[in-house]
Every structure is written in C-alpha cells, then in structure tokens.
C-alpha positions as CSV (number, residue, x, y, z in Angstrom):
1,M,-298.5,-50.6,40.1
2,K,-300.4,-49.7,43.2
3,H,-300.5,-53.2,44.7
4,L,-298.0,-54.8,47.0
5,R,-295.6,-56.5,44.7
6,R,-294.1,-59.8,45.5
7,R,-290.5,-58.9,46.3
8,S,-290.9,-55.9,48.6
9,L,-293.7,-54.3,50.6
10,M,-294.6,-50.9,49.4
11,R,-295.1,-48.7,52.5
12,S,-298.0,-46.8,51.0
13,G,-301.2,-48.4,52.3
14,A,-299.4,-51.5,53.7
15,A,-300.0,-50.7,57.3
16,A,-303.7,-50.2,56.8
17,L,-304.1,-53.5,54.9
18,L,-302.1,-55.5,57.4
19,G,-303.5,-53.9,60.5
20,G,-307.2,-53.5,59.4
21,A,-309.3,-55.1,56.8
22,G,-306.7,-57.5,55.6
23,L,-306.3,-59.3,58.9
24,A,-310.0,-59.2,59.5
25,A,-310.6,-60.9,56.2
26,C,-308.1,-63.7,57.0
27,A,-309.5,-64.3,60.4
28,S,-312.8,-65.6,59.0
29,G,-313.7,-68.8,57.2
30,P,-311.9,-72.2,57.5
31,E,-308.5,-70.8,58.2
32,A,-309.8,-69.1,61.4
33,K,-311.4,-72.3,62.6
34,A,-308.1,-74.1,62.0
35,G,-306.4,-71.6,64.3
36,T,-308.5,-72.7,67.2
37,Q,-308.0,-76.4,66.8
38,D,-305.3,-78.6,68.4
39,M,-303.8,-80.3,65.3
40,S,-300.5,-81.2,66.7
41,A,-301.3,-84.9,66.9
42,P,-300.3,-86.6,63.6
43,R,-303.1,-87.6,61.4
44,R,-302.4,-89.8,58.4
45,G,-304.2,-88.9,55.2
46,T,-304.8,-90.9,52.1
47,W,-303.2,-88.3,49.7
48,R,-299.8,-87.8,48.2
49,M,-298.6,-84.7,46.3
50,P,-296.5,-85.8,43.3
51,A,-293.3,-84.0,42.4
52,E,-293.6,-81.4,39.7
53,S,-291.5,-83.7,37.5
54,A,-294.2,-86.3,37.4
55,E,-296.3,-86.5,34.3
56,H,-298.9,-83.7,33.9
57,A,-302.4,-83.8,32.5
58,R,-302.3,-80.1,31.9
59,T,-300.9,-76.8,33.2
60,F,-303.2,-73.9,34.4
61,L,-302.4,-70.2,33.9
62,A,-304.3,-67.0,34.5
63,W,-304.7,-64.0,32.3
64,P,-304.1,-60.7,34.3
65,P,-307.2,-58.5,33.6
66,R,-306.9,-54.9,32.6
67,D,-309.0,-53.9,35.6
68,S,-306.4,-55.4,38.0
69,V,-303.5,-54.4,40.2
70,W,-301.3,-54.3,37.0
71,E,-303.2,-51.2,35.8
72,E,-301.3,-49.7,32.8
73,Y,-298.9,-52.6,32.8
74,A,-301.6,-55.3,32.2
75,E,-300.8,-55.6,28.5
76,D,-297.1,-56.3,29.3
77,A,-298.0,-58.9,31.9
78,Q,-300.4,-60.5,29.4
79,R,-297.6,-60.7,26.8
80,D,-295.5,-62.6,29.3
81,I,-298.3,-65.0,30.2
82,A,-299.0,-65.6,26.5
83,G,-295.3,-66.4,26.0
84,I,-295.4,-69.0,28.8
85,A,-298.6,-70.5,27.5
86,R,-297.3,-70.8,23.9
87,A,-294.0,-72.4,25.1
88,L,-295.9,-74.9,27.3
89,A,-298.4,-75.8,24.6
90,D,-295.6,-77.5,22.6
91,F,-295.2,-80.1,25.4
92,E,-298.6,-80.5,27.2
93,P,-302.2,-79.3,27.3
94,V,-302.5,-75.7,28.6
95,T,-305.7,-74.2,30.2
96,L,-305.8,-70.5,30.7
97,L,-308.4,-68.7,32.9
98,A,-309.6,-65.3,31.6
99,A,-312.4,-62.9,32.3
100,P,-315.3,-63.3,29.8
101,G,-314.6,-59.9,28.4
102,E,-311.0,-60.7,27.6
103,L,-311.4,-64.2,26.0
104,K,-310.8,-62.9,22.5
105,A,-307.7,-61.1,23.4
106,A,-306.3,-64.1,25.3
107,R,-307.1,-66.4,22.4
108,R,-305.4,-64.1,19.9
109,A,-302.3,-63.8,22.1
110,C,-302.0,-67.5,23.1
111,G,-303.0,-69.3,19.9
112,A,-305.3,-72.1,19.1
113,D,-303.3,-74.7,21.1
114,V,-304.2,-73.1,24.4
115,E,-307.7,-73.8,26.0
116,I,-309.3,-70.6,27.3
117,L,-311.8,-70.8,30.1
118,P,-314.1,-67.9,31.0
119,V,-313.2,-67.6,34.7
120,P,-312.6,-64.2,36.2
121,V,-309.4,-63.7,38.2
122,D,-307.8,-60.8,40.1
123,D,-304.2,-61.6,39.1
124,L,-301.9,-64.0,37.3
125,W,-300.3,-65.9,40.2
126,I,-302.3,-69.1,39.8
127,R,-299.7,-71.2,41.6
128,D,-301.0,-69.5,44.8
129,S,-304.7,-69.0,44.0
130,G,-305.3,-72.3,42.2
131,P,-305.8,-75.8,43.7
132,T,-302.9,-78.0,44.8
133,F,-303.4,-81.5,43.2
134,V,-302.8,-84.7,45.0
135,A,-303.1,-88.4,44.3
136,G,-305.8,-90.1,46.4
137,A,-307.0,-93.6,46.9
138,K,-309.8,-92.9,44.5
139,G,-307.7,-91.0,41.9
140,L,-306.9,-87.4,41.5
141,E,-308.1,-84.9,44.1
142,A,-307.1,-81.4,45.0
143,I,-306.7,-79.2,48.0
144,D,-308.3,-75.8,48.4
145,F,-305.9,-73.9,50.7
146,H,-308.3,-70.9,50.9
147,F,-306.2,-68.2,49.2
148,N,-306.6,-65.0,51.2
149,G,-304.4,-62.6,49.2
150,W,-301.1,-63.6,51.0
151,G,-302.5,-62.7,54.4
152,G,-304.8,-59.9,53.3
153,K,-302.2,-57.9,51.5
154,Q,-304.1,-57.8,48.2
155,E,-307.7,-57.8,47.1
156,H,-308.6,-61.4,46.2
157,R,-312.4,-61.4,45.7
158,R,-312.2,-63.4,42.4
159,D,-309.0,-65.3,43.2
160,A,-310.5,-66.7,46.4
161,R,-312.9,-68.6,44.2
162,V,-310.4,-69.8,41.6
163,A,-309.5,-73.2,43.2
164,R,-313.1,-74.2,43.7
165,G,-314.1,-73.0,40.2
166,I,-311.3,-75.1,38.6
167,L,-312.3,-78.2,40.5
168,Q,-316.0,-77.9,39.7
169,R,-315.3,-77.4,36.0
170,H,-312.9,-80.4,35.8
171,R,-314.9,-82.5,38.3
172,V,-312.0,-83.1,40.6
173,P,-312.9,-83.9,44.3
174,R,-312.1,-80.9,46.6
175,I,-310.2,-81.3,49.8
176,D,-311.0,-78.6,52.3
177,A,-307.7,-77.7,54.0
178,Q,-307.8,-76.8,57.7
179,L,-305.2,-74.1,57.1
180,T,-304.4,-71.3,54.7
181,A,-301.4,-71.6,52.3
182,E,-300.3,-71.0,48.7
183,G,-298.9,-73.4,46.2
184,G,-295.7,-71.4,46.0
185,A,-295.1,-72.2,49.7
186,L,-294.8,-75.9,49.1
187,E,-291.9,-77.8,47.5
188,V,-292.0,-81.6,47.6
189,D,-289.6,-84.2,46.2
190,G,-292.3,-86.8,45.6
191,H,-290.7,-89.2,48.1
192,G,-292.1,-87.9,51.3
193,T,-290.1,-84.7,51.9
194,L,-291.6,-81.2,52.0
195,L,-289.5,-78.0,52.1
196,A,-291.2,-74.8,53.3
197,T,-290.5,-71.4,55.0
198,E,-291.9,-70.7,58.4
199,S,-292.4,-67.0,57.4
200,S,-295.1,-67.9,54.9
201,L,-297.0,-70.6,56.7
202,V,-296.5,-70.2,60.5
203,N,-297.8,-66.7,60.3
204,A,-300.9,-65.1,61.9
205,N,-301.8,-63.5,58.6
206,R,-302.7,-66.9,57.3
207,N,-303.0,-69.3,60.3
208,P,-303.7,-67.3,63.5
209,G,-303.2,-69.4,66.6
210,M,-301.5,-72.4,64.8
211,S,-298.1,-73.5,66.0
212,R,-295.5,-74.8,63.7
213,D,-296.3,-78.4,64.9
214,A,-299.9,-77.9,64.1
215,V,-299.2,-76.5,60.6
216,E,-296.8,-79.4,60.0
217,A,-299.3,-82.0,61.1
218,E,-301.9,-80.7,58.6
219,L,-299.4,-80.5,55.8
220,K,-298.3,-84.1,56.4
221,R,-302.0,-85.2,56.4
222,L,-302.8,-83.3,53.2
223,L,-299.6,-83.9,51.2
224,G,-298.6,-87.4,52.3
225,V,-295.2,-86.3,53.4
226,T,-293.3,-87.7,56.4
227,E,-290.5,-85.2,56.7
228,V,-290.8,-81.4,56.7
229,I,-287.6,-79.3,56.4
230,W,-288.4,-75.8,57.7
231,L,-286.4,-72.7,56.7
232,P,-287.0,-69.5,58.6
233,G,-287.6,-67.3,55.5
234,V,-288.3,-63.6,55.8
235,R,-291.4,-61.9,57.0
236,G,-292.9,-58.7,55.7
237,R,-290.4,-57.9,53.0
238,D,-292.3,-59.3,50.0
239,I,-296.0,-60.0,49.5
240,T,-295.6,-63.8,49.9
241,D,-293.5,-63.6,53.1
242,Y,-290.8,-65.4,51.1
243,H,-292.2,-68.4,49.3
244,I,-290.0,-71.4,49.0
245,D,-290.2,-71.4,45.2
246,A,-288.1,-68.3,45.2
247,L,-285.4,-69.9,47.3
248,A,-285.0,-73.7,46.9
249,R,-286.1,-76.4,44.5
250,F,-285.7,-80.2,44.5
251,C,-284.3,-81.4,41.2
252,E,-282.6,-84.8,40.7
253,D,-283.2,-87.4,43.4
254,G,-281.5,-86.2,46.6
255,K,-280.3,-82.9,45.0
256,L,-281.6,-79.4,45.8
257,L,-281.0,-76.1,44.0
258,L,-280.5,-73.1,46.3
259,S,-281.0,-69.6,44.8
260,R,-277.9,-67.5,45.6
261,P,-278.4,-63.7,45.6
262,P,-275.7,-61.5,44.0
263,E,-273.0,-60.2,46.2
264,N,-274.2,-56.6,45.8
265,G,-277.8,-57.6,46.5
266,A,-279.9,-56.6,49.5
267,A,-278.5,-57.9,52.8
268,V,-281.8,-59.4,53.9
269,W,-281.8,-61.9,51.0
270,R,-278.1,-62.7,51.5
271,R,-278.7,-63.5,55.2
272,A,-281.7,-65.6,54.3
273,Y,-279.7,-67.6,51.8
274,E,-276.8,-68.1,54.2
275,T,-279.1,-69.2,57.0
276,S,-281.0,-71.6,54.7
277,R,-277.7,-73.1,53.5
278,R,-276.5,-73.9,57.0
279,I,-279.8,-75.6,57.8
280,L,-280.0,-77.6,54.6
281,E,-276.4,-78.8,55.0
282,K,-277.4,-80.6,58.2
283,A,-280.9,-81.7,57.0
284,T,-281.9,-85.2,55.8
285,D,-284.8,-86.1,53.5
286,A,-287.6,-88.5,54.3
287,R,-285.4,-91.5,53.4
288,G,-282.7,-90.4,55.8
289,R,-280.3,-89.1,53.1
290,Q,-278.3,-85.9,53.4
291,L,-279.2,-83.5,50.6
292,E,-276.7,-82.4,48.0
293,I,-277.0,-78.6,47.8
294,I,-276.2,-76.8,44.5
295,D,-276.0,-73.1,44.3
296,L,-278.0,-71.4,41.5
297,P,-276.7,-67.8,41.2
298,E,-279.4,-65.2,40.6
299,A,-279.1,-62.6,37.8
300,D,-277.4,-59.4,38.9
301,P,-279.8,-56.5,38.3
302,S,-276.8,-54.1,38.0
303,R,-275.9,-55.9,34.7
304,L,-279.5,-55.7,33.4
305,G,-280.0,-52.0,33.0
306,R,-282.7,-50.3,34.9
307,R,-284.8,-52.6,37.1
308,G,-287.4,-51.8,39.7
309,P,-286.9,-52.6,43.4
310,E,-289.3,-55.6,43.2
311,F,-287.4,-57.3,40.3
312,L,-286.9,-61.0,40.9
313,G,-283.9,-62.3,39.1
314,G,-284.1,-65.8,40.6
315,Y,-283.8,-68.7,38.1
316,A,-285.1,-71.1,40.8
317,N,-288.6,-70.0,39.8
318,Y,-288.5,-72.3,36.8
319,Y,-291.2,-74.8,35.8
320,V,-290.9,-78.5,35.0
321,A,-293.2,-79.6,32.2
322,N,-293.7,-82.8,30.3
323,G,-290.4,-83.3,28.5
324,A,-289.2,-79.7,29.1
325,V,-288.2,-77.2,31.8
326,L,-289.1,-73.6,31.3
327,V,-286.3,-71.3,32.5
328,P,-286.6,-67.5,32.9
329,R,-284.3,-65.4,30.6
330,F,-283.5,-61.9,32.0
331,G,-281.1,-60.5,29.4
332,D,-277.7,-61.1,30.9
333,R,-276.4,-63.6,28.3
334,K,-273.7,-65.2,30.5
335,S,-276.0,-65.5,33.6
336,D,-278.9,-66.8,31.5
337,R,-276.7,-69.3,29.7
338,N,-275.1,-70.6,32.9
339,A,-278.5,-71.0,34.7
340,A,-280.1,-72.8,31.8
341,S,-277.1,-75.1,31.5
342,L,-277.1,-76.0,35.2
343,I,-280.9,-76.5,35.4
344,G,-280.8,-78.6,32.3
345,E,-278.0,-80.9,33.7
346,L,-280.1,-81.5,36.8
347,H,-283.3,-82.3,34.8
348,P,-281.9,-84.8,32.3
349,G,-284.1,-85.8,29.4
350,R,-285.9,-82.5,29.3
351,E,-285.6,-79.8,26.7
352,V,-284.5,-76.4,28.3
353,V,-286.8,-73.7,27.0
354,P,-285.8,-70.1,27.9
355,V,-288.7,-67.7,28.2
356,E,-288.5,-64.0,28.6
357,I,-290.7,-62.6,31.4
358,P,-289.7,-58.9,31.8
359,M,-292.9,-57.7,33.4
360,I,-293.6,-60.7,35.5
361,A,-290.0,-60.4,36.9
362,E,-290.6,-56.7,37.5
363,G,-293.6,-57.7,39.5
364,G,-291.5,-59.9,41.7
365,G,-292.5,-63.3,40.4
366,G,-291.5,-65.9,37.8
367,I,-292.6,-68.8,35.6
368,H,-293.3,-71.1,38.5
369,C,-295.5,-68.5,40.3
370,S,-297.6,-68.2,37.1
371,T,-298.3,-71.9,36.6
372,Q,-300.0,-74.8,38.4
373,Q,-299.8,-78.4,37.2
374,Q,-302.5,-81.0,37.2
375,P,-300.8,-84.4,37.5
376,A,-301.8,-87.1,35.1
377,P,-304.2,-89.8,36.5
C-alpha cells in the first residue's frame, strides 16, 4: 500500500505530507480556532461517555473501497471487515458504511443481518473517523472530533464527513468539539477516568497551540471525566502517533490490560510499554483507587511466518459487544489461546469470539480500530 500505515511511517512521501499540505489542512477549521483559545479553565459539560462495555444500540463499520489506499489489497481488507460484521451481527445490530458502487459487494459479503448504508468513505478505520457517542441530559448525543487524517498524514476528503453524515442519518445531535482527536485515542472506564497518550492529542498536527492542560479541559467537558491519566506515547512512528487502544484498555472495574510487546520486538515499543507501566503503577482512577495492571502479551511475529513491518499483533485492540468480546486471532495457537482466555476472564459473562483479521493486522490496526459503538438510549 502506498499510504502511511498505522504502525510505522513510510519515509516515502511522509516528509512532504507532514511539512506541507498535511499541516496546512489541519491548521484550518474548528481545530485551528481551538489552538488560539485559552481553554485551561475547567468547564463542566453535561455529557458522559459510557464505557464500551455498556449496552450498545448498534456498531458501525466501514467498507474499504477499491479506489482507496488499500489498492490491490482492498479485497483482502474487505474480507476482514465482513468477518467482523458477521461475527458482531450475532450479538447486536450492525451498520456498515459503503460507497454506493460497492453496496452489492458489501451485502453479498456481510449477509442479510448487516445494514448497509450508502456513505462514501476513504478507509475502514471508523473508530477514528466516526462520531464519539455520549449520554447527554436530553439523551444520546455525539461528538464530531473533526477527523483530519491523523494530522494530515492521509487523504481524508470523505472520512472528514463521516461523523456528520452518520449523525444526520440517525438524527443524533452533534457536538462540535473544540479540538481534533480520534476515537482510538480515548479510553474511558465509565466512572470518570480517561486514559490517553500525549503523543496523539497534545500534538501540533491535531491541535496547534493547545497545551496539555487545554486539551485535558476540553476532554473533561466533552466526555464527563474528572481524572485524565496521561501516558507519553510515541510520536511519528505510526500514523496515529500511538493511540491508546493499541496500548491499554480498561476491563473489570479497577483493572487495566497493558499490551506487552515481545522481547524481540522493536525497542521503541518496549520502551513505551515500560514507561507506561511505571506511570500506571502510581496512577489512581477518578475514585481514588490504584489500578490493577495486567500484562497482555502481544503475538510474536517471528512465530507467525512472514509479516510486514506494520503488522500489529496486539490483542488489546479487541472489541466489547453486547454479550461478547471479539478478540483478534493471528495464527499462533498458544498465543491466541492465552490472550482469548485472559480477555475472557476479565470480561465475565461475555462470549469470547476469535476473529481472523490478517490484512487489517498487516495494515497496523485491529478490531477495535475498525468499529465504533453507539450506546443504547
């Protein structure tokens, strides 16, 4: 693929995107205005972001078009998305966005239980391009975080309109965020705690001129959280600038899964894991409790045959659905089995559903990146 994949920045064309048109694009619109405002003073909002484990009304997915960054791999990526959609449809309603010219192919692949909407998209990562739903005083509302291609790193002409399009079609009130973010950058426990990486949010490619305090104040206002645990993350090594959903996830009350890279993995990810663990061991949640941290070992690419440099073998990118938890399966039987068992133990009462996602993983993403939940009213 010629695009910047999610796990590592391809040098070809990256400098031009980050130094030229990409940053110019992200310096316009609502996010640029946010960069000039003093938002460090706390402002209480009337919204609350439910935990992913709360009941869902539906899950959204996006069908990667053939005229996309996936190029000749589009059919393989579509096969992975169809597998996720079919697995989810056994547990809750599923709505998939697809270009008008690809509706028939999507219906054929996903089956009659999946609703298909004629909405053009650039890519499949709807966790980031789609709206982030919150509970408001008047019912369900949703935040438009102004998706800008992860800081101008990828073309996003269609995906920039996805959040607004979904909300208009489903008649959900739209909240205009005063910063730029992606859904994969936000991990909440549903009790007032937000976990995030500085590298993906306190970054000039999303929020020029905004301090960490300013970003935190707006996130507290929008998501209804009172405690933000910041991890440094890693800048410029993957297209997301290290989203939190590749690193850490809240599970049972007061417990947190931390993705542990293999010993023979790249040093940058090992250091990020070690630094994050030290911070989390000292952190407390919104209720003042110390978190219990549980390591979730990643798959070892050396035991999986040939894998590209962008391959993401992190099981932390699972998805919690109604009555189920969808866990990636990479092909290492022992590793897959151990991860599914651990995730299942920490999400009691839910069926563990392993899903193979070979092309999505090669693209540096996972099941969580490819889904976005709409909470039940």
